[in-house]
mmCIF file as Biopython writes it, N, C-alpha, C and O atoms, coordinates in Angstrom:
data_model
#
loop_
_atom_site.group_PDB
_atom_site.id
_atom_site.type_symbol
_atom_site.label_atom_id
_atom_site.label_alt_id
_atom_site.label_comp_id
_atom_site.label_asym_id
_atom_site.label_entity_id
_atom_site.label_seq_id
_atom_site.pdbx_PDB_ins_code
_atom_site.Cartn_x
_atom_site.Cartn_y
_atom_site.Cartn_z
_atom_site.occupancy
_atom_site.B_iso_or_equiv
_atom_site.auth_seq_id
_atom_site.auth_asym_id
_atom_site.pdbx_PDB_model_num
ATOM 1   N N  . UNK A ? 1  ? 69.655 21.576 9.344  1.0 0.0 1  A 1 
ATOM 2   C CA . UNK A ? 1  ? 70.426 20.199 10.257 1.0 0.0 1  A 1 
ATOM 3   C C  . UNK A ? 1  ? 69.682 18.875 8.884  1.0 0.0 1  A 1 
ATOM 4   O O  . UNK A ? 1  ? 70.269 17.797 8.788  1.0 0.0 1  A 1 
ATOM 5   N N  . UNK A ? 2  ? 68.896 19.050 8.307  1.0 0.0 2  A 1 
ATOM 6   C CA . UNK A ? 2  ? 67.835 18.261 7.515  1.0 0.0 2  A 1 
ATOM 7   C C  . UNK A ? 2  ? 68.483 18.084 6.617  1.0 0.0 2  A 1 
ATOM 8   O O  . UNK A ? 2  ? 69.064 17.019 6.827  1.0 0.0 2  A 1 
ATOM 9   N N  . UNK A ? 3  ? 69.066 18.881 4.738  1.0 0.0 3  A 1 
ATOM 10  C CA . UNK A ? 3  ? 69.665 19.072 4.178  1.0 0.0 3  A 1 
ATOM 11  C C  . UNK A ? 3  ? 70.503 18.924 3.967  1.0 0.0 3  A 1 
ATOM 12  O O  . UNK A ? 3  ? 70.907 19.268 2.857  1.0 0.0 3  A 1 
ATOM 13  N N  . UNK A ? 4  ? 71.378 18.284 4.920  1.0 0.0 4  A 1 
ATOM 14  C CA . UNK A ? 4  ? 72.835 16.828 4.843  1.0 0.0 4  A 1 
ATOM 15  C C  . UNK A ? 4  ? 72.246 15.918 4.231  1.0 0.0 4  A 1 
ATOM 16  O O  . UNK A ? 4  ? 72.522 15.831 3.034  1.0 0.0 4  A 1 
ATOM 17  N N  . UNK A ? 5  ? 71.140 14.825 4.867  1.0 0.0 5  A 1 
ATOM 18  C CA . UNK A ? 5  ? 70.660 14.147 4.871  1.0 0.0 5  A 1 
ATOM 19  C C  . UNK A ? 5  ? 70.657 13.449 3.702  1.0 0.0 5  A 1 
ATOM 20  O O  . UNK A ? 5  ? 69.783 13.970 3.009  1.0 0.0 5  A 1 
ATOM 21  N N  . UNK A ? 6  ? 71.437 12.072 2.796  1.0 0.0 6  A 1 
ATOM 22  C CA . UNK A ? 6  ? 70.877 11.492 2.489  1.0 0.0 6  A 1 
ATOM 23  C C  . UNK A ? 6  ? 69.594 10.130 2.291  1.0 0.0 6  A 1 
ATOM 24  O O  . UNK A ? 6  ? 68.572 9.933  2.947  1.0 0.0 6  A 1 
ATOM 25  N N  . UNK A ? 7  ? 70.083 9.484  1.298  1.0 0.0 7  A 1 
ATOM 26  C CA . UNK A ? 7  ? 68.444 9.286  1.480  1.0 0.0 7  A 1 
ATOM 27  C C  . UNK A ? 7  ? 68.786 8.232  -0.139 1.0 0.0 7  A 1 
ATOM 28  O O  . UNK A ? 7  ? 68.804 8.687  -1.283 1.0 0.0 7  A 1 
ATOM 29  N N  . UNK A ? 8  ? 69.090 6.350  0.393  1.0 0.0 8  A 1 
ATOM 30  C CA . UNK A ? 8  ? 70.079 5.934  -0.604 1.0 0.0 8  A 1 
ATOM 31  C C  . UNK A ? 8  ? 69.217 5.347  -1.089 1.0 0.0 8  A 1 
ATOM 32  O O  . UNK A ? 8  ? 69.567 4.995  -2.215 1.0 0.0 8  A 1 
ATOM 33  N N  . UNK A ? 9  ? 67.557 4.811  -0.690 1.0 0.0 9  A 1 
ATOM 34  C CA . UNK A ? 9  ? 66.519 4.443  -1.386 1.0 0.0 9  A 1 
ATOM 35  C C  . UNK A ? 9  ? 66.173 5.186  -2.607 1.0 0.0 9  A 1 
ATOM 36  O O  . UNK A ? 9  ? 66.258 6.383  -2.883 1.0 0.0 9  A 1 
ATOM 37  N N  . UNK A ? 10 ? 65.629 3.834  -3.475 1.0 0.0 10 A 1 
ATOM 38  C CA . UNK A ? 10 ? 65.961 3.728  -5.067 1.0 0.0 10 A 1 
ATOM 39  C C  . UNK A ? 10 ? 64.424 5.744  -4.965 1.0 0.0 10 A 1 
ATOM 40  O O  . UNK A ? 10 ? 63.943 6.428  -4.061 1.0 0.0 10 A 1 
ATOM 41  N N  . UNK A ? 11 ? 64.387 5.734  -5.886 1.0 0.0 11 A 1 
ATOM 42  C CA . UNK A ? 11 ? 63.376 7.635  -6.722 1.0 0.0 11 A 1 
ATOM 43  C C  . UNK A ? 11 ? 62.450 6.458  -6.384 1.0 0.0 11 A 1 
ATOM 44  O O  . UNK A ? 11 ? 62.298 6.426  -5.163 1.0 0.0 11 A 1 
ATOM 45  N N  . UNK A ? 12 ? 61.698 5.371  -7.072 1.0 0.0 12 A 1 
ATOM 46  C CA . UNK A ? 12 ? 60.035 5.299  -7.139 1.0 0.0 12 A 1 
ATOM 47  C C  . UNK A ? 12 ? 60.106 5.044  -5.180 1.0 0.0 12 A 1 
ATOM 48  O O  . UNK A ? 12 ? 59.110 4.631  -4.586 1.0 0.0 12 A 1 
ATOM 49  N N  . UNK A ? 13 ? 60.936 5.251  -4.713 1.0 0.0 13 A 1 
ATOM 50  C CA . UNK A ? 13 ? 60.084 4.385  -3.331 1.0 0.0 13 A 1 
ATOM 51  C C  . UNK A ? 13 ? 59.431 4.998  -2.700 1.0 0.0 13 A 1 
ATOM 52  O O  . UNK A ? 13 ? 58.346 4.670  -2.219 1.0 0.0 13 A 1 
ATOM 53  N N  . UNK A ? 14 ? 60.319 6.580  -2.539 1.0 0.0 14 A 1 
ATOM 54  C CA . UNK A ? 14 ? 60.585 7.785  -2.013 1.0 0.0 14 A 1 
ATOM 55  C C  . UNK A ? 14 ? 59.462 8.404  -2.055 1.0 0.0 14 A 1 
ATOM 56  O O  . UNK A ? 14 ? 59.224 8.512  -3.258 1.0 0.0 14 A 1 
ATOM 57  N N  . UNK A ? 15 ? 58.124 9.159  -1.125 1.0 0.0 15 A 1 
ATOM 58  C CA . UNK A ? 15 ? 57.206 9.619  -0.688 1.0 0.0 15 A 1 
ATOM 59  C C  . UNK A ? 15 ? 57.533 10.643 -0.033 1.0 0.0 15 A 1 
ATOM 60  O O  . UNK A ? 15 ? 56.630 11.437 0.232  1.0 0.0 15 A 1 
ATOM 61  N N  . UNK A ? 16 ? 58.306 10.807 0.223  1.0 0.0 16 A 1 
ATOM 62  C CA . UNK A ? 16 ? 58.365 12.107 1.732  1.0 0.0 16 A 1 
ATOM 63  C C  . UNK A ? 16 ? 60.618 11.707 1.457  1.0 0.0 16 A 1 
ATOM 64  O O  . UNK A ? 16 ? 61.408 10.813 1.155  1.0 0.0 16 A 1 
ATOM 65  N N  . UNK A ? 17 ? 60.541 13.266 1.888  1.0 0.0 17 A 1 
ATOM 66  C CA . UNK A ? 17 ? 61.449 13.853 1.856  1.0 0.0 17 A 1 
ATOM 67  C C  . UNK A ? 17 ? 62.016 12.943 3.505  1.0 0.0 17 A 1 
ATOM 68  O O  . UNK A ? 17 ? 61.197 12.253 4.113  1.0 0.0 17 A 1 
ATOM 69  N N  . UNK A ? 18 ? 63.323 13.085 3.964  1.0 0.0 18 A 1 
ATOM 70  C CA . UNK A ? 18 ? 64.130 12.452 5.107  1.0 0.0 18 A 1 
ATOM 71  C C  . UNK A ? 18 ? 63.365 13.677 5.930  1.0 0.0 18 A 1 
ATOM 72  O O  . UNK A ? 18 ? 62.469 13.467 6.747  1.0 0.0 18 A 1 
ATOM 73  N N  . UNK A ? 19 ? 63.877 15.008 5.571  1.0 0.0 19 A 1 
ATOM 74  C CA . UNK A ? 19 ? 63.089 16.069 6.911  1.0 0.0 19 A 1 
ATOM 75  C C  . UNK A ? 19 ? 61.597 16.000 7.205  1.0 0.0 19 A 1 
ATOM 76  O O  . UNK A ? 19 ? 61.069 16.447 8.224  1.0 0.0 19 A 1 
ATOM 77  N N  . UNK A ? 20 ? 60.895 15.310 6.065  1.0 0.0 20 A 1 
ATOM 78  C CA . UNK A ? 20 ? 59.874 15.015 7.008  1.0 0.0 20 A 1 
ATOM 79  C C  . UNK A ? 20 ? 58.907 14.453 8.069  1.0 0.0 20 A 1 
ATOM 80  O O  . UNK A ? 20 ? 58.011 14.689 8.880  1.0 0.0 20 A 1 
ATOM 81  N N  . UNK A ? 21 ? 60.158 13.052 7.184  1.0 0.0 21 A 1 
ATOM 82  C CA . UNK A ? 21 ? 60.483 12.005 8.562  1.0 0.0 21 A 1 
ATOM 83  C C  . UNK A ? 21 ? 60.750 12.485 9.675  1.0 0.0 21 A 1 
ATOM 84  O O  . UNK A ? 21 ? 60.182 12.352 10.758 1.0 0.0 21 A 1 
ATOM 85  N N  . UNK A ? 22 ? 61.846 13.185 9.308  1.0 0.0 22 A 1 
ATOM 86  C CA . UNK A ? 22 ? 62.800 12.974 10.269 1.0 0.0 22 A 1 
ATOM 87  C C  . UNK A ? 22 ? 62.039 13.677 11.226 1.0 0.0 22 A 1 
ATOM 88  O O  . UNK A ? 22 ? 61.994 13.123 12.325 1.0 0.0 22 A 1 
ATOM 89  N N  . UNK A ? 23 ? 61.129 15.268 11.064 1.0 0.0 23 A 1 
ATOM 90  C CA . UNK A ? 23 ? 60.326 16.005 11.865 1.0 0.0 23 A 1 
ATOM 91  C C  . UNK A ? 23 ? 58.696 15.074 12.239 1.0 0.0 23 A 1 
ATOM 92  O O  . UNK A ? 23 ? 58.105 14.894 13.304 1.0 0.0 23 A 1 
ATOM 93  N N  . UNK A ? 24 ? 58.590 14.927 11.752 1.0 0.0 24 A 1 
ATOM 94  C CA . UNK A ? 24 ? 56.997 13.676 12.554 1.0 0.0 24 A 1 
ATOM 95  C C  . UNK A ? 24 ? 57.656 12.898 13.301 1.0 0.0 24 A 1 
ATOM 96  O O  . UNK A ? 24 ? 57.144 12.132 14.118 1.0 0.0 24 A 1 
ATOM 97  N N  . UNK A ? 25 ? 58.480 12.986 13.155 1.0 0.0 25 A 1 
ATOM 98  C CA . UNK A ? 25 ? 59.215 11.614 13.927 1.0 0.0 25 A 1 
ATOM 99  C C  . UNK A ? 25 ? 59.248 12.304 15.085 1.0 0.0 25 A 1 
ATOM 100 O O  . UNK A ? 25 ? 58.358 12.166 15.924 1.0 0.0 25 A 1 
ATOM 101 N N  . UNK A ? 26 ? 60.491 13.286 15.286 1.0 0.0 26 A 1 
ATOM 102 C CA . UNK A ? 26 ? 60.973 14.016 16.238 1.0 0.0 26 A 1 
ATOM 103 C C  . UNK A ? 26 ? 59.197 14.902 16.734 1.0 0.0 26 A 1 
ATOM 104 O O  . UNK A ? 26 ? 59.533 16.010 17.152 1.0 0.0 26 A 1 
ATOM 105 N N  . UNK A ? 27 ? 58.527 14.854 16.767 1.0 0.0 27 A 1 
ATOM 106 C CA . UNK A ? 27 ? 57.327 15.748 17.288 1.0 0.0 27 A 1 
ATOM 107 C C  . UNK A ? 27 ? 56.794 14.339 17.850 1.0 0.0 27 A 1 
ATOM 108 O O  . UNK A ? 27 ? 55.795 14.474 18.557 1.0 0.0 27 A 1 
ATOM 109 N N  . UNK A ? 28 ? 57.185 13.186 17.711 1.0 0.0 28 A 1 
ATOM 110 C CA . UNK A ? 28 ? 55.570 12.339 17.602 1.0 0.0 28 A 1 
ATOM 111 C C  . UNK A ? 28 ? 56.643 11.698 18.998 1.0 0.0 28 A 1 
ATOM 112 O O  . UNK A ? 28 ? 55.977 10.893 19.648 1.0 0.0 28 A 1 
ATOM 113 N N  . UNK A ? 29 ? 57.883 11.840 19.496 1.0 0.0 29 A 1 
ATOM 114 C CA . UNK A ? 29 ? 58.973 11.002 20.050 1.0 0.0 29 A 1 
ATOM 115 C C  . UNK A ? 29 ? 58.277 12.141 21.724 1.0 0.0 29 A 1 
ATOM 116 O O  . UNK A ? 29 ? 58.010 11.883 22.897 1.0 0.0 29 A 1 
ATOM 117 N N  . UNK A ? 30 ? 58.264 13.078 21.053 1.0 0.0 30 A 1 
ATOM 118 C CA . UNK A ? 30 ? 57.961 14.783 22.039 1.0 0.0 30 A 1 
ATOM 119 C C  . UNK A ? 30 ? 57.214 14.658 23.210 1.0 0.0 30 A 1 
ATOM 120 O O  . UNK A ? 30 ? 57.430 14.854 24.406 1.0 0.0 30 A 1 
ATOM 121 N N  . UNK A ? 31 ? 55.918 14.131 22.272 1.0 0.0 31 A 1 
ATOM 122 C CA . UNK A ? 31 ? 54.511 14.135 22.468 1.0 0.0 31 A 1 
ATOM 123 C C  . UNK A ? 31 ? 54.880 12.575 23.511 1.0 0.0 31 A 1 
ATOM 124 O O  . UNK A ? 31 ? 54.005 12.106 24.239 1.0 0.0 31 A 1 
ATOM 125 N N  . UNK A ? 32 ? 55.772 12.176 23.444 1.0 0.0 32 A 1 
ATOM 126 C CA . UNK A ? 32 ? 55.655 10.986 24.345 1.0 0.0 32 A 1 
ATOM 127 C C  . UNK A ? 32 ? 54.694 9.738  23.272 1.0 0.0 32 A 1 
ATOM 128 O O  . UNK A ? 32 ? 53.865 8.956  23.739 1.0 0.0 32 A 1 
ATOM 129 N N  . UNK A ? 33 ? 54.995 9.811  22.104 1.0 0.0 33 A 1 
ATOM 130 C CA . UNK A ? 33 ? 54.080 8.813  21.705 1.0 0.0 33 A 1 
ATOM 131 C C  . UNK A ? 33 ? 55.038 7.515  20.673 1.0 0.0 33 A 1 
ATOM 132 O O  . UNK A ? 33 ? 55.523 7.574  19.544 1.0 0.0 33 A 1 
ATOM 133 N N  . UNK A ? 34 ? 54.995 6.569  21.570 1.0 0.0 34 A 1 
ATOM 134 C CA . UNK A ? 34 ? 56.331 5.645  20.921 1.0 0.0 34 A 1 
ATOM 135 C C  . UNK A ? 34 ? 56.156 4.620  19.916 1.0 0.0 34 A 1 
ATOM 136 O O  . UNK A ? 34 ? 57.064 3.964  19.404 1.0 0.0 34 A 1 
ATOM 137 N N  . UNK A ? 35 ? 55.046 4.540  19.698 1.0 0.0 35 A 1 
ATOM 138 C CA . UNK A ? 35 ? 54.680 3.359  18.899 1.0 0.0 35 A 1 
ATOM 139 C C  . UNK A ? 35 ? 54.036 3.830  17.676 1.0 0.0 35 A 1 
ATOM 140 O O  . UNK A ? 35 ? 53.142 4.676  17.642 1.0 0.0 35 A 1 
ATOM 141 N N  . UNK A ? 36 ? 54.460 3.330  16.846 1.0 0.0 36 A 1 
ATOM 142 C CA . UNK A ? 36 ? 53.952 3.766  15.073 1.0 0.0 36 A 1 
ATOM 143 C C  . UNK A ? 36 ? 52.186 3.769  14.922 1.0 0.0 36 A 1 
ATOM 144 O O  . UNK A ? 36 ? 51.400 4.389  14.205 1.0 0.0 36 A 1 
ATOM 145 N N  . UNK A ? 37 ? 52.039 2.703  16.027 1.0 0.0 37 A 1 
ATOM 146 C CA . UNK A ? 37 ? 50.324 2.316  16.137 1.0 0.0 37 A 1 
ATOM 147 C C  . UNK A ? 37 ? 49.532 3.335  16.732 1.0 0.0 37 A 1 
ATOM 148 O O  . UNK A ? 37 ? 48.392 3.687  16.431 1.0 0.0 37 A 1 
ATOM 149 N N  . UNK A ? 38 ? 50.514 3.887  17.876 1.0 0.0 38 A 1 
ATOM 150 C CA . UNK A ? 38 ? 49.570 5.246  18.602 1.0 0.0 38 A 1 
ATOM 151 C C  . UNK A ? 38 ? 50.205 6.572  17.849 1.0 0.0 38 A 1 
ATOM 152 O O  . UNK A ? 38 ? 50.228 7.508  18.649 1.0 0.0 38 A 1 
ATOM 153 N N  . UNK A ? 39 ? 50.735 6.942  16.532 1.0 0.0 39 A 1 
ATOM 154 C CA . UNK A ? 39 ? 51.330 7.996  16.315 1.0 0.0 39 A 1 
ATOM 155 C C  . UNK A ? 39 ? 49.588 7.772  15.065 1.0 0.0 39 A 1 
ATOM 156 O O  . UNK A ? 39 ? 49.596 8.548  14.109 1.0 0.0 39 A 1 
ATOM 157 N N  . UNK A ? 40 ? 48.918 7.260  15.112 1.0 0.0 40 A 1 
ATOM 158 C CA . UNK A ? 40 ? 47.987 7.519  14.240 1.0 0.0 40 A 1 
ATOM 159 C C  . UNK A ? 40 ? 46.942 7.020  15.404 1.0 0.0 40 A 1 
ATOM 160 O O  . UNK A ? 40 ? 46.296 6.022  15.725 1.0 0.0 40 A 1 
ATOM 161 N N  . UNK A ? 41 ? 47.049 7.583  15.582 1.0 0.0 41 A 1 
ATOM 162 C CA . UNK A ? 41 ? 45.520 7.929  16.685 1.0 0.0 41 A 1 
ATOM 163 C C  . UNK A ? 41 ? 44.623 9.527  16.420 1.0 0.0 41 A 1 
ATOM 164 O O  . UNK A ? 41 ? 45.002 10.593 15.936 1.0 0.0 41 A 1 
ATOM 165 N N  . UNK A ? 42 ? 43.778 9.242  16.784 1.0 0.0 42 A 1 
ATOM 166 C CA . UNK A ? 42 ? 43.005 10.217 17.002 1.0 0.0 42 A 1 
ATOM 167 C C  . UNK A ? 42 ? 43.762 11.923 17.759 1.0 0.0 42 A 1 
ATOM 168 O O  . UNK A ? 42 ? 43.292 13.056 17.660 1.0 0.0 42 A 1 
ATOM 169 N N  . UNK A ? 43 ? 44.677 11.594 18.270 1.0 0.0 43 A 1 
ATOM 170 C CA . UNK A ? 43 ? 44.887 12.821 19.619 1.0 0.0 43 A 1 
ATOM 171 C C  . UNK A ? 43 ? 46.328 13.645 17.979 1.0 0.0 43 A 1 
ATOM 172 O O  . UNK A ? 43 ? 46.293 14.816 17.602 1.0 0.0 43 A 1 
ATOM 173 N N  . UNK A ? 44 ? 47.096 12.810 17.553 1.0 0.0 44 A 1 
ATOM 174 C CA . UNK A ? 44 ? 48.073 13.473 17.403 1.0 0.0 44 A 1 
ATOM 175 C C  . UNK A ? 44 ? 47.883 13.251 15.148 1.0 0.0 44 A 1 
ATOM 176 O O  . UNK A ? 44 ? 48.268 14.106 14.350 1.0 0.0 44 A 1 
ATOM 177 N N  . UNK A ? 45 ? 47.163 11.795 14.738 1.0 0.0 45 A 1 
ATOM 178 C CA . UNK A ? 45 ? 47.619 11.838 13.067 1.0 0.0 45 A 1 
ATOM 179 C C  . UNK A ? 45 ? 45.665 13.268 13.130 1.0 0.0 45 A 1 
ATOM 180 O O  . UNK A ? 45 ? 44.481 12.938 13.053 1.0 0.0 45 A 1 
ATOM 181 N N  . UNK A ? 46 ? 46.023 14.071 13.220 1.0 0.0 46 A 1 
ATOM 182 C CA . UNK A ? 46 ? 44.567 15.420 12.840 1.0 0.0 46 A 1 
ATOM 183 C C  . UNK A ? 46 ? 45.428 16.191 10.978 1.0 0.0 46 A 1 
ATOM 184 O O  . UNK A ? 46 ? 46.464 16.091 10.320 1.0 0.0 46 A 1 
ATOM 185 N N  . UNK A ? 47 ? 44.602 16.624 10.956 1.0 0.0 47 A 1 
ATOM 186 C CA . UNK A ? 47 ? 44.652 17.484 9.949  1.0 0.0 47 A 1 
ATOM 187 C C  . UNK A ? 47 ? 45.251 18.891 10.320 1.0 0.0 47 A 1 
ATOM 188 O O  . UNK A ? 47 ? 45.390 19.722 9.423  1.0 0.0 47 A 1 
ATOM 189 N N  . UNK A ? 48 ? 45.502 19.096 11.226 1.0 0.0 48 A 1 
ATOM 190 C CA . UNK A ? 48 ? 46.126 20.380 11.651 1.0 0.0 48 A 1 
ATOM 191 C C  . UNK A ? 48 ? 47.383 19.286 12.213 1.0 0.0 48 A 1 
ATOM 192 O O  . UNK A ? 48 ? 48.152 19.345 11.253 1.0 0.0 48 A 1 
ATOM 193 N N  . UNK A ? 49 ? 47.825 18.629 12.895 1.0 0.0 49 A 1 
ATOM 194 C CA . UNK A ? 49 ? 48.798 18.009 12.932 1.0 0.0 49 A 1 
ATOM 195 C C  . UNK A ? 49 ? 49.695 18.246 11.699 1.0 0.0 49 A 1 
ATOM 196 O O  . UNK A ? 49 ? 50.568 19.114 11.674 1.0 0.0 49 A 1 
ATOM 197 N N  . UNK A ? 50 ? 49.332 17.156 10.373 1.0 0.0 50 A 1 
ATOM 198 C CA . UNK A ? 50 ? 49.528 17.118 9.512  1.0 0.0 50 A 1 
ATOM 199 C C  . UNK A ? 50 ? 50.384 18.662 8.714  1.0 0.0 50 A 1 
ATOM 200 O O  . UNK A ? 50 ? 51.533 18.870 8.325  1.0 0.0 50 A 1 
ATOM 201 N N  . UNK A ? 51 ? 48.357 19.986 8.779  1.0 0.0 51 A 1 
ATOM 202 C CA . UNK A ? 51 ? 49.163 21.183 7.967  1.0 0.0 51 A 1 
ATOM 203 C C  . UNK A ? 51 ? 50.435 21.902 9.115  1.0 0.0 51 A 1 
ATOM 204 O O  . UNK A ? 51 ? 51.134 22.028 8.111  1.0 0.0 51 A 1 
ATOM 205 N N  . UNK A ? 52 ? 50.807 22.135 9.589  1.0 0.0 52 A 1 
ATOM 206 C CA . UNK A ? 52 ? 52.001 22.327 10.980 1.0 0.0 52 A 1 
ATOM 207 C C  . UNK A ? 52 ? 53.170 21.678 10.556 1.0 0.0 52 A 1 
ATOM 208 O O  . UNK A ? 52 ? 54.160 22.390 10.384 1.0 0.0 52 A 1 
ATOM 209 N N  . UNK A ? 53 ? 53.280 20.174 10.302 1.0 0.0 53 A 1 
ATOM 210 C CA . UNK A ? 53 ? 54.572 19.433 10.325 1.0 0.0 53 A 1 
ATOM 211 C C  . UNK A ? 53 ? 55.002 20.188 8.460  1.0 0.0 53 A 1 
ATOM 212 O O  . UNK A ? 53 ? 56.094 20.565 8.034  1.0 0.0 53 A 1 
ATOM 213 N N  . UNK A ? 54 ? 52.866 20.141 7.360  1.0 0.0 54 A 1 
ATOM 214 C CA . UNK A ? 54 ? 53.423 20.453 6.721  1.0 0.0 54 A 1 
ATOM 215 C C  . UNK A ? 54 ? 54.130 21.702 5.823  1.0 0.0 54 A 1 
ATOM 216 O O  . UNK A ? 54 ? 54.542 21.761 4.665  1.0 0.0 54 A 1 
ATOM 217 N N  . UNK A ? 55 ? 54.048 22.906 7.210  1.0 0.0 55 A 1 
ATOM 218 C CA . UNK A ? 55 ? 54.892 24.355 7.044  1.0 0.0 55 A 1 
ATOM 219 C C  . UNK A ? 55 ? 56.208 23.850 7.427  1.0 0.0 55 A 1 
ATOM 220 O O  . UNK A ? 55 ? 57.198 24.521 7.134  1.0 0.0 55 A 1 
ATOM 221 N N  . UNK A ? 56 ? 56.416 21.942 8.498  1.0 0.0 56 A 1 
ATOM 222 C CA . UNK A ? 56 ? 57.753 23.443 8.696  1.0 0.0 56 A 1 
ATOM 223 C C  . UNK A ? 56 ? 59.056 22.617 7.990  1.0 0.0 56 A 1 
ATOM 224 O O  . UNK A ? 56 ? 60.245 22.889 8.156  1.0 0.0 56 A 1 
ATOM 225 N N  . UNK A ? 57 ? 58.287 21.137 6.852  1.0 0.0 57 A 1 
ATOM 226 C CA . UNK A ? 57 ? 58.723 20.421 5.993  1.0 0.0 57 A 1 
ATOM 227 C C  . UNK A ? 57 ? 59.347 21.249 4.211  1.0 0.0 57 A 1 
ATOM 228 O O  . UNK A ? 57 ? 60.250 21.206 3.376  1.0 0.0 57 A 1 
ATOM 229 N N  . UNK A ? 58 ? 57.289 22.315 4.757  1.0 0.0 58 A 1 
ATOM 230 C CA . UNK A ? 58 ? 57.557 22.634 3.344  1.0 0.0 58 A 1 
ATOM 231 C C  . UNK A ? 58 ? 57.578 21.937 2.398  1.0 0.0 58 A 1 
ATOM 232 O O  . UNK A ? 58 ? 58.207 22.082 1.350  1.0 0.0 58 A 1 
ATOM 233 N N  . UNK A ? 59 ? 56.620 20.825 2.837  1.0 0.0 59 A 1 
ATOM 234 C CA . UNK A ? 59 ? 56.043 20.312 1.436  1.0 0.0 59 A 1 
ATOM 235 C C  . UNK A ? 59 ? 54.810 20.041 2.124  1.0 0.0 59 A 1 
ATOM 236 O O  . UNK A ? 59 ? 54.616 19.993 3.339  1.0 0.0 59 A 1 
ATOM 237 N N  . UNK A ? 60 ? 53.795 19.824 0.925  1.0 0.0 60 A 1 
ATOM 238 C CA . UNK A ? 60 ? 52.248 19.490 0.580  1.0 0.0 60 A 1 
ATOM 239 C C  . UNK A ? 60 ? 51.915 18.342 1.565  1.0 0.0 60 A 1 
ATOM 240 O O  . UNK A ? 60 ? 51.589 17.332 0.940  1.0 0.0 60 A 1 
ATOM 241 N N  . UNK A ? 61 ? 51.896 18.199 2.745  1.0 0.0 61 A 1 
ATOM 242 C CA . UNK A ? 61 ? 51.473 16.654 3.142  1.0 0.0 61 A 1 
ATOM 243 C C  . UNK A ? 61 ? 49.765 15.647 3.290  1.0 0.0 61 A 1 
ATOM 244 O O  . UNK A ? 61 ? 48.951 15.534 4.207  1.0 0.0 61 A 1 
ATOM 245 N N  . UNK A ? 62 ? 49.814 15.287 2.386  1.0 0.0 62 A 1 
ATOM 246 C CA . UNK A ? 62 ? 48.627 15.112 3.223  1.0 0.0 62 A 1 
ATOM 247 C C  . UNK A ? 62 ? 48.411 13.889 4.032  1.0 0.0 62 A 1 
ATOM 248 O O  . UNK A ? 62 ? 47.243 13.757 4.398  1.0 0.0 62 A 1 
ATOM 249 N N  . UNK A ? 63 ? 49.199 12.998 4.392  1.0 0.0 63 A 1 
ATOM 250 C CA . UNK A ? 63 ? 49.106 12.622 5.801  1.0 0.0 63 A 1 
ATOM 251 C C  . UNK A ? 63 ? 50.671 12.503 5.972  1.0 0.0 63 A 1 
ATOM 252 O O  . UNK A ? 63 ? 51.618 12.694 5.209  1.0 0.0 63 A 1 
ATOM 253 N N  . UNK A ? 64 ? 50.512 11.967 7.761  1.0 0.0 64 A 1 
ATOM 254 C CA . UNK A ? 64 ? 52.111 12.143 8.171  1.0 0.0 64 A 1 
ATOM 255 C C  . UNK A ? 64 ? 52.948 9.928  7.932  1.0 0.0 64 A 1 
ATOM 256 O O  . UNK A ? 64 ? 52.634 8.746  8.072  1.0 0.0 64 A 1 
ATOM 257 N N  . UNK A ? 65 ? 53.948 10.742 7.560  1.0 0.0 65 A 1 
ATOM 258 C CA . UNK A ? 65 ? 55.043 9.748  6.951  1.0 0.0 65 A 1 
ATOM 259 C C  . UNK A ? 65 ? 54.888 8.921  8.274  1.0 0.0 65 A 1 
ATOM 260 O O  . UNK A ? 65 ? 54.735 9.324  9.427  1.0 0.0 65 A 1 
ATOM 261 N N  . UNK A ? 66 ? 55.000 7.233  7.611  1.0 0.0 66 A 1 
ATOM 262 C CA . UNK A ? 66 ? 55.373 6.008  8.336  1.0 0.0 66 A 1 
ATOM 263 C C  . UNK A ? 66 ? 56.535 5.232  8.679  1.0 0.0 66 A 1 
ATOM 264 O O  . UNK A ? 66 ? 56.416 4.202  9.343  1.0 0.0 66 A 1 
#
């Protein structure tokens, strides 16, 4: 589903894959988190959440994409 997304940003600006960005944002919306400030609360920005999104995206994330 996310494999067909293209990212036209310059390679040096890319920290996260489009898949990681979309999955993280999708999960925030499913959790009714609608602002960027709310993403970085103790409820969502936890090691467990980062670990789970990393597994889904198959990418080693150290923090959530923003």
